[in-house]
N, C-alpha and C positions, 0 to 999 in steps of 0.2 A: 294430310299424316304424315303426325311430323314424330318418331316416334323411338323414345331411351327403352334399350337393352345390356346396359351395359351400371346398373346398379353392384355385381363384386365391385364396382371400380368404388364408385358411392351416389348413394342416394337421394334422393326428391326430399326435404324439408316436411315432415310432417303438419300442419294446418294446427292442432291441440296440444306440440312441443314447440311449436315457434309464442303458440299463444301461456304456455307455461315461462317464456323466457321474457319472454316482455317486459313485465311487472320488474327483473328484473336487471335491466337492458334502459329499464324509463324511469324508473323511480329508488326500485330497492339500490343504488346505488354504489353502499358506505363498502373501508377494506374490512373485511370478515376479517381481518386479523385486529383491528381499532378497539379499543372495549368500550367504546362509547350504544348509544342506540345506536346508532348505522351502522357499525357495524355490526353489533349481538346482533340487528336483526338478520343483517345477510348471512352472518353468520347461523340462526336457526335454518335457512332459508341450505347451507352447503350439506348441515350436519342428515335435514331431512332428508339430501336426496343420495345421503349416504346409503343412511337406512332405508328406501327405495331399493338400492341396488341389492342391497345382503341380504333380503326377506324371498328379494326375486333371485338371489341366488345360494338360499339356505346356509349363508355363513354368519360370521359375526363385522358388522359392523368397521372396527378392528381389523380387518385384514382387507381395508379398501382405502389403493390410496388413491390420488387422479392423477391424470398425467393429461399430453398436452394431446396422445392418441396411441398405436398398437401401438410404430413403431421405440419410437421412447418407455414404452410400458416395455416390452421386449427388450432392447437396449439397457436399462437398467436390471429388470431378469440375469438379465447371460452376463451380464460388466459383470455387477453387483456378486452375483452365488458364486464364484469363479474364483474372483478375491475375498469374500467373504471365507470360504471351507477350504481355500491351497487348494481345491480341485485341478488337476496336472490331465487331466479328459477330459472329451465330448464326444457325444455321437445328437447325427442329427441324421438328414435326409437330405441327397442329392437337387430332389424338389422342393424345396424352405420357399417361404420368403424372403424376398434379399432382406428382410429389415431385419431375419433369425442368420441364415447364409452368410450372407455377408458380415454382418457378424462373426461370428467363429472364425468364417476365416483370417479374417484382420489376427484373430488372437490369439490365434495359430502365428502368422506370420514374427508376429511381432512375440513369440517365445511364449506365451503364458500359458495355449493349451497343444495338447497334441488332439486332433481334428479323423474321430472315424465318420464316414459315409454309408450304414445301412445297406441294401440292401433292396428291389424291389422287383416284387411281380411283374408280370407284364403285361397286365392292368393298369401298375402304378400305385400301387400298393406292400403299402412297408412290407418285409418281411422276418416277423417279430420272432424268429425262431434263431435269428441272425442277430438280436440284435440283444438274444439271453445269454445269444452266446458271446456277445460283445457285453455285459456286464457282466460277462462269468470272468472272463481276466483282467476286467476293470471296475472291482465294483461298485470305488467310489467316485460317478461319474454324474455327472448331470449331460442329464437331459431333455435338445429337443425336435419334440416334435409336434406337427400343427392340425386340431381338430378331424381342419377341413382345408380337402383347397381348392385358393385363389384361381387359377388355369381352370384346374381340371374336373375339380367337386367331388373329387375320394375322397371319402371320408375314414378316420382312423378313429379306432377300440380304446375309448381313453379309459378304462377302465381296466381294459386288457393289457394294457402298458404304465399305468400308475400303479398298479399292482406288481406286474415287476422290479420296476424299480424301488418299491417299498423291500420287495425280498431281496431284491441287490446294494441296500441300504444308496442307494441315486439319488442327485436331485431333481424333479421333473418339473419341465415345464414347458409347456401347450401353447402355442399361437392360438389363443380358440377365436378370430375376429370375425373370419368368412362363420363360425357357428353364432357366437354371439344374436341372440336376440330372434333363431329360428331352430332353435335349440331348444332342450332345458338344458340348466347345469345346477345341477347337488353335490353343490360342492363339500356339503358333510362327509355325499360317501365316496367322494373321487380323491384320491390318493396323489396331488401333484402338488406341487409346492411353488405353482404361479401358474394364473394366466389369464388375459386379458380380453380388454373390450376396447375400439373405438367407437363414439355415438354415432356416424355418418358413416356407416353397415349394415344399422335398422333404425335409418330415416329421423339422424338425430340429428343434429351441426355439427361439423367440420375440425378440428382444432383441439377435442377433446377425447382423453379416451381412461383405462381406470385398469391396473394393476392387481388383484387378489395375490397377497399373501401370506401365505398358509402362517396361523398362528404362532410355530415353533420351528418357524425361517426364519435369520435375522442381518438384514443383510443392513451394506452403509445408502446414505443420499447419491443421490447417481447427482442428482441438480445442486450442487452446495448454495447457500449464500441465504437461508431461512431456517423460520423452525415450522414452516407452513407445513400440512400435510405432517402432523407429528414426530415432522422430522425426519423427513424419508422423503422428504423434495420441497428444494426452494421457488418460493417466487408465489405472487399474490395468487392467488385461484381463480381459477374467470368459472365465476359462478355460477354467468347464463345459461355455460356450454355443458356444465357439469349439470345443475337442473331439466337441462333438456336432458341432456341421457339419463335421467334417474324419468324422467315420460317417457319418453322415447319406447325403453327397454318398459316400462312397464303397459306401455298399450303394445308394444311387441309380446308383450307376456299375453296376456289378454281378449288377447285377435291371433294366438300362435295356429290351431288348428284350424279352424277356420281357411288364415291364414296360408299355409300347408299347402293344404285342397288346395283350392284358387293355384297358385303356382305352380303347382306336379300337374295340375290338369295344361295349363300352358306348355311347361316342357317335356310330357309326352306327348300332346301335339304334329308341338313341332319337329320328336322325335318320326313322329307317323309319318307327317306330312311332307318331311327330307329324304325319305326311304323310300317315299310312295311317286318324291319326283325328278331326283339327281340320280341319273348311276353314279354309281361308284362315289355313294357321302359316305363318311367315317364319322366316330365320334370318340377322341379321342381320351385314354386314363380309364375311366368308369365311368362316366358323364353317362353314360344314355342308362346307366344303373339306380333305378330309382332306390332300389336299394339302399346301395353302397356307394350312394355318390348325394350330395348338396343338391338338392332341392332346386338350387337359389336356379342356376351353371349349368351351363349342355357350355364344349367346346366339340366346333367341330370338322371335323378334317376336308377340307374339296378336294377336289381330283386338279392334276396339277391340267394348269393353263397360263397359253399365251399375255393375259392379266389380270395372272394368279398378283403380282407387288398392287394390278391395283385393285383391287379386292372393297379392301374397308373404304377408300377413298370410295368406286363404286356406291357404297354402302351409306356414307354419311351423303352423298347430290342428292339420294336417294329418300335422303330425310333420317336414316336408321340409323343411333348411335347406336355401337358396340367395340370389342375390341377384337384379337388377336394376333400373329404373327404364324411366325415357320417356327422349327428345328433350326437348328445354326447351322450354316452348311457347312463353314472352316473356321479356322481362329480364328480372321476379321471378320464375320457373322454377326451379328446383333441380332441374334433370336430369342426363342424363349426358352431359360436353361429348364420348365419342366418341361417341355417334349423333348426334349435336346437329351434330356434324362433315359426320357421313355425312346427313344429313338426311337421318332414317326417322322419321316418322307422329309426331308427338309425345301421338295418337290411340289409336296402341298401346302397349299392357302391354309391357315387355320382360325376359325373362327372365335371365340368365345362369348355366347345370348349368358346372360343375365336380366334375371327376371322379381320382381316386386311384386306385392299385394296393388298394388296399379298397375300392371300392362292387361292386355286381355286378351279375348281371345280373337279377334279380329284383328290387331294389332303382330298377331304371332304370326296370321296370314298375312296380311300386309307384304310382313317380311317375308316368308316363303317364296312369295309373289315377283315378287323384287328378286331373289338370287334364283330365280324357276330360271328370267331371261337376262341374267347374271350368265346363267350355262351352257345355252342352248340347241348348242348339237346333243346335250347328254343329257338333254329331259326326254324322262318316259311318258309322261301323266303332263297332261295340264290339271290342278286345286282347280277344284270347282265352287265356280261363280256365287 
């Protein structure tokens, strides 16, 4: 058996998505900016995809802009909103994705902004009282806080943060890459200036994403050199990727209740089996709390062992794909900035298991069985065969 539990990194392409993309790859090859029939045919497919995405998110097609992925979308929102509105202060958290954290740290380094990091509680949730205190002292700020953390799965109350930002006239951007296609987003109700998506996180193709820009938010292009995307992003559109993104999001919304129930069952089974089988196992952040974390992500802290550095390698040998690391133990040690911010023990190896609709109970049991074999001295109970 070969098991893939690294879906937070990327998901397998849904066959139905590929089938939607193939005509744009084989027959409909025109440039969507061309005015002849071949170009108009492809332009129509592009705009239908935009309308599909906007409809699913309950917003206008004019507020959806296609990009190369989540990182470009994040950079566009952050860099260009600071420039467009003359913002001098930004607020984020120490556990943001590097697409956000590194971008804002760079802008602070070059003197564009002053950056504040909001505090976290012991489980890694944002301290919203402190966020409001920061906004009171600098109301016209940029706030960037992710909806679902990619490493520990912690969820943020987007509506509560959006309301705070609106109250203090702040610009609100949220990296919604991990929740897009797994949770419903109602952009008529949410007070956000920007959210983002990346197709490969919900069984679409790699290399394509989108940025939602609220209609009353005006920013300049991040990539220049063309009038594409209504003068917001230069460059010929990745049309077959965009069509695939729209189809993948459509499928995700159609099957969301069933997929969530199925994946929550997998996640809870892994939690229960690990707790009963390995002494000292922990769950980093709030990833074991199904009410406050992504149902797709479980971050497991294993007991210290002599073979801790080899854990992911040994899982790979066992034909299991996952990701992980540990907290940084020194300034020169490259580890997880998320686990370091939470104060996790650097001696404990951590593995992020992330699930999709294609995973099975049998795969979860296989993985737990292999983990028990890797921690023989700490084993409490054998999993029933």
